C-alpha positions in Angstrom: 0.0 0.0 0.0 2.9 2.5 0.8 4.7 1.7 -2.4 1.6 2.4 -4.2 0.9 5.8 -2.6 4.4 6.6 -3.1 4.4 5.7 -6.9 1.2 7.8 -7.2 2.7 10.6 -5.5 5.9 10.6 -7.5 3.9 10.4 -10.8 1.8 13.3 -9.6 4.8 15.4 -8.9 6.3 14.3 -12.5 3.0 15.6 -14.0 2.8 18.8 -12.1 6.4 19.7 -12.9 5.7 18.7 -16.5 2.6 21.2 -16.6 4.6 24.0 -15.0 7.2 23.7 -17.7 4.9 25.0 -20.4 5.9 28.1 -22.4 2.3 29.2 -22.7 -0.4 29.0 -20.1 -4.0 28.0 -20.8 -4.9 31.8 -20.4 -2.3 32.9 -22.8 0.5 34.2 -20.5 4.1 33.4 -21.7 6.2 31.7 -19.1 9.6 33.1 -20.0 12.5 34.9 -18.2 15.1 37.0 -19.6 18.5 36.7 -18.1 22.0 38.5 -18.4 20.6 41.2 -20.6 23.3 43.5 -21.6 21.3 46.6 -22.1 20.6 48.8 -19.3 17.0 48.8 -17.6 16.9 52.6 -18.4 16.2 51.6 -22.2 12.8 50.9 -21.0 12.3 54.6 -20.0 12.8 55.7 -23.7 9.5 53.9 -24.6 7.7 55.1 -21.3 4.4 54.9 -22.7 4.5 51.1 -23.6 6.4 50.6 -20.1 3.6 52.2 -18.4 0.8 50.3 -20.3 2.6 46.9 -19.7 2.7 47.3 -15.9 0.3 45.7 -13.6 -2.7 47.5 -12.0 -1.1 47.8 -8.6 2.1 49.3 -10.1 0.2 51.5 -12.3 -2.0 53.0 -9.6 1.0 53.4 -7.4 2.7 55.4 -10.1 -0.6 57.3 -10.6 -1.0 58.3 -7.0 2.7 59.0 -6.5 2.9 61.2 -9.5 0.1 63.6 -8.3 1.1 63.6 -4.5 4.8 64.1 -5.5 4.0 66.9 -7.8 1.7 68.6 -5.4 4.3 68.2 -2.4 7.2 69.4 -4.6 5.5 72.5 -5.8 4.4 73.1 -2.2 8.2 73.2 -1.1 8.7 75.5 -3.9 5.9 78.0 -2.9 6.8 77.6 0.8 10.6 78.7 -0.4 9.0 81.6 -2.3 7.1 82.7 0.8 10.2 82.1 2.9 12.6 84.2 0.6 10.0 87.0 0.4 9.6 86.9 4.2 6.0 86.4 3.8 5.6 83.9 6.6 4.2 84.9 10.0 7.6 84.2 11.9 9.1 87.2 10.1 6.6 89.6 11.6 5.7 91.3 8.3 4.0 94.8 8.8 0.8 95.7 7.9 1.7 97.3 4.4 3.6 94.3 3.4 2.3 92.7 0.2 3.1 89.0 0.0 3.8 87.0 -3.1 0.9 84.5 -2.3 -2.0 85.6 -0.1 -2.5 83.4 3.2 0.5 81.0 3.0 1.4 80.6 6.7 3.4 77.5 6.7 4.2 74.2 4.8 0.8 73.0 5.2 -1.0 76.0 3.5 1.6 76.0 0.7 1.0 72.4 0.1 -2.9 73.2 0.0 -2.2 76.2 -2.5 0.0 73.9 -4.7 -3.1 71.4 -4.8 -5.6 74.0 -5.8 -3.2 75.5 -8.4 -2.5 72.2 -10.3 -6.2 70.7 -10.1 -7.6 74.2 -11.0 -9.9 74.0 -7.9 -9.3 77.8 -6.8 -11.1 78.3 -3.6 -10.1 82.1 -3.7 -8.8 82.3 -0.3 -5.1 81.9 -1.5 -4.0 83.8 -4.5 -0.9 85.0 -6.3 -0.4 88.8 -6.3 1.6 90.8 -8.7 4.5 91.4 -6.3 6.8 88.6 -7.5 7.7 87.6 -10.8 9.1 84.4 -9.3 5.6 83.4 -8.1 3.9 84.4 -11.4 6.5 82.2 -13.4 6.2 79.3 -10.8 2.2 79.5 -11.1 2.6 79.3 -15.0 5.2 76.4 -14.9 3.0 74.3 -12.6 -0.2 74.8 -14.5 1.6 73.6 -17.7 3.1 70.7 -15.8 0.0 69.7 -14.2 -1.9 69.5 -17.5 0.7 67.2 -18.9 0.7 65.0 -15.8 -3.1 64.9 -16.0 -3.2 63.9 -20.0 -0.3 61.1 -19.5 -1.6 59.5 -16.6 -5.6 59.7 -17.3 -4.5 58.6 -20.9 -2.5 55.7 -19.6 -5.4 54.5 -17.4 -8.0 54.9 -20.4 -5.5 53.0 -22.5 -5.1 50.4 -20.3 -8.8 49.8 -19.6 -9.6 49.9 -23.3 -6.6 47.5 -24.5 -7.9 44.7 -26.7 -6.1 42.3 -24.4 -9.4 42.4 -22.3 -11.4 41.5 -25.2 -9.4 38.4 -25.8 -10.6 37.1 -22.3 -14.0 36.5 -23.9 -12.6 34.2 -26.4 -12.3 30.8 -25.0 -10.7 27.4 -26.2 -11.6 24.0 -25.2 -9.7 22.4 -22.2 -8.4 19.6 -24.4 -7.6 18.7 -28.1 -9.0 15.6 -29.6 -7.6 13.3 -32.4 -10.2 11.5 -34.6 -11.3 10.9 -37.9 -13.1 13.8 -39.8 -13.9 13.6 -43.5 -12.2 10.2 -43.8 -8.8 11.8 -42.6 -7.2 11.7 -39.1 -7.4 15.3 -37.6 -6.4 17.0 -34.6 -9.5 19.0 -33.5 -9.9 22.1 -31.1 -13.1 24.0 -30.1 -12.9 27.7 -29.8 -15.7 30.1 -28.8 -16.6 33.8 -28.8 -18.6 34.6 -25.6 -19.8 37.8 -27.0 -22.2 38.6 -29.7 -20.0 41.0 -31.2 -17.9 39.6 -34.0 -14.1 39.6 -34.6 -13.4 40.8 -38.0 -10.8 39.2 -40.2 -10.1 36.4 -37.9 -7.2 34.1 -38.6 -6.3 30.9 -36.8 -2.8 29.2 -36.8 -0.7 27.2 -34.5 2.9 26.5 -33.6 4.3 23.1 -32.4 7.0 23.6 -29.8 9.6 20.8 -29.2 13.3 20.1 -28.9 15.0 18.9 -32.0 18.6 17.8 -32.8 20.0 19.1 -36.2 22.0 16.5 -38.3 25.0 18.7 -37.2 24.2 17.8 -33.7 23.1 21.1 -32.4 20.1 20.8 -30.0 17.5 23.5 -30.5 15.0 24.0 -27.7 11.7 25.5 -28.3 12.1 24.7 -32.2 8.9 26.1 -33.8 7.1 24.0 -36.5 4.1 25.6 -38.2 0.6 23.9 -37.8 -2.0 24.8 -40.1 -5.6 24.8 -38.9 -8.7 25.2 -40.9 -12.4 25.0 -40.6 -14.9 23.8 -43.2 -15.3 27.6 -44.3 -11.6 28.1 -44.4 -9.3 29.8 -41.9 -9.6 33.4 -43.2 -12.5 35.8 -42.3 -14.4 33.5 -40.2 -18.0 34.0 -39.3 -17.2 33.9 -35.6 -20.8 34.0 -34.3 -21.0 30.5 -32.8 -18.4 27.9 -31.5 -16.1 26.7 -34.2 -14.1 23.6 -34.3 -10.9 23.9 -36.0 -8.9 21.0 -37.2 -5.5 20.2 -38.5 -5.2 17.3 -41.0 -2.4 14.8 -39.8 -1.0 13.9 -43.3 2.5 13.1 -44.2 3.7 16.6 -43.7 2.2 16.9 -40.3 4.5 16.6 -37.3 1.8 14.4 -35.6 2.0 11.8 -38.6 4.7 9.5 -36.6 2.9 9.7 -33.2 0.4 7.2 -32.1 -2.0 6.7 -29.4 0.3 4.5 -27.4 3.2 7.0 -27.8 1.7 10.5 -27.7 2.1 10.7 -23.9 5.9 10.0 -24.2 6.4 12.9 -26.7 7.7 16.3 -25.4 5.9 18.9 -27.1 3.6 22.0 -26.6 1.1 23.0 -29.3 0.4 26.8 -29.1 -2.7 27.9 -30.9 -3.2 31.5 -31.9 -6.4 33.4 -32.9 -6.0 36.8 -34.4 -8.6 39.3 -35.2 -9.9 43.0 -35.1 -12.4 44.0 -32.3 -15.7 45.2 -34.2 -16.4 47.8 -31.6 -12.9 49.6 -31.4 -11.2 48.3 -34.5 -8.2 47.3 -32.4 -6.3 44.1 -33.2 -6.2 41.3 -30.5 -4.3 38.1 -30.2 -6.0 35.2 -28.1 -3.4 32.4 -27.2 -3.6 28.9 -25.6 -1.4 25.8 -25.5 -1.9 21.9 -25.1 0.8 19.6 -23.9 0.5 15.8 -24.6 -1.6 15.0 -21.5 -4.3 17.5 -23.0 -4.5 15.8 -26.4 -7.1 12.9 -26.2 -6.5 10.3 -28.9 -9.8 8.7 -30.2 -12.3 11.2 -28.9 -14.5 13.8 -30.6 -16.3 17.0 -29.2 -20.0 16.7 -28.2 -22.8 18.5 -29.9 -23.1 22.1 -28.6 -25.6 23.9 -31.1 -29.3 23.1 -31.1 -32.4 24.8 -32.5 -35.3 25.7 -30.1 -39.2 25.3 -30.8 -39.1 29.1 -31.4 -36.6 28.8 -34.2 -33.5 30.2 -32.3 -30.3 28.7 -32.0 -29.1 27.8 -28.7 -25.5 27.1 -27.7 -25.0 24.8 -24.6 -21.7 25.8 -23.1 -21.9 22.7 -20.7 -20.9 20.5 -23.5 -18.1 22.9 -24.8 -15.1 20.9 -23.6 -17.2 17.6 -23.2 -15.6 14.8 -25.4 -17.1 11.3 -26.6 -15.0 8.3 -27.4 -15.1 7.2 -31.1 -13.6 4.6 -33.1 -10.1 5.9 -34.3 -7.2 4.4 -35.9 -4.2 4.3 -33.4 -1.9 6.1 -35.7 -2.1 8.1 -38.7 0.3 5.8 -40.6 -2.0 3.0 -40.3 -4.8 4.7 -41.7 -2.8 5.7 -44.5 -1.8 2.0 -45.2 -5.4 1.0 -44.9 -6.4 3.4 -47.5 -3.5 2.2 -49.7 -4.5 -1.5 -49.4 -8.3 -0.5 -50.2 -7.1 1.4 -53.2 -5.0 -1.7 -54.4 -7.8 -4.1 -54.3 -10.1 -1.6 -56.7 -7.0 -1.7 -59.2 -6.5 -4.0 -62.3 -3.0 -4.7 -63.1 -2.1 -5.6 -66.7 0.8 -8.1 -67.4 2.9 -6.2 -70.3 4.4 -9.8 -71.1 1.1 -11.3 -72.1 0.2 -11.9 -75.7 -3.0 -13.1 -77.0 -2.5 -15.6 -79.8 -5.3 -16.9 -82.0 -5.4 -20.4 -82.8 -7.0 -21.6 -86.0 -8.9 -24.8 -85.8 -8.0 -27.1 -88.5 -9.7 -30.6 -89.3 -7.3 -33.5 -89.5 -9.9 -36.1 -89.9 -9.4 -38.2 -93.0 -12.0 -39.8 -95.0 
């Protein structure tokens, strides 16, 4: 009993580590890390807009809050310095005829409040700049211009983050598993994909990449070698009418990397099938890409997908997503090579073979009977 549990636990750990080793997760995130990059991290500041957009929300909101609070506090210090240099503060005991640069700045707190009012254009009217100091007027102009730039950049970054087509990709879902079965007399690898919104993706295109480790004839080991996988649907793989779930398939022929795999050996293979769906969002005209991946444990040989679309009595078409990833076992050849040989054998049975050495000679009948 103990040896059985230990065996099951070790196999579970191996399967778990293998699932973690995938390059693309099921939700499309890439599991890759860059090390020993020679370029400095400051190169990302050159494209600061993309850097800000790629940040996670917690870091983006931290930068958003820090940018405003930091600018308000910095200019608050500058306004306090102007009042200090001009001796407008109460500790200098200004006389009654003294005209300050900024009315009613009595300390650092009031200078911070005036900085906030100036940058966000609140203007309560209690504190205001006078014509006494040119420095204060210049500082007011500079803070107003800088405040508009900060508002435009940070609000634009938040709006762009919200409206990114990456969020639209979350409403495109793939089946949990891929299946291999016969379709149209051919052995195919099938995947189901669905659009959870009624709005379409314009100009959709589906394709795949098979990632595996290969060794070249020169002895070079290539990790994550990419092989193109062509996926099609019955209506073609360009400009899909993506209003209902589609079943895309890849024909396993002699040019397919799955041709030499079999039902008994596919689990021993080391590959990762990454599927891409590119399209244009109908509402915003922004392009988006959806990704998912399948490892050998997620490719079911000898299954097909259960029906998902039906028609109601009212004449409407109903999509039952309960059967979206449900599979049904079907009779399937255990390898593509066997199906190919079976077709060859059946074709040979229907053929007629001529013997070029065969010559038909006519024999004349003669009567040798003597009277």
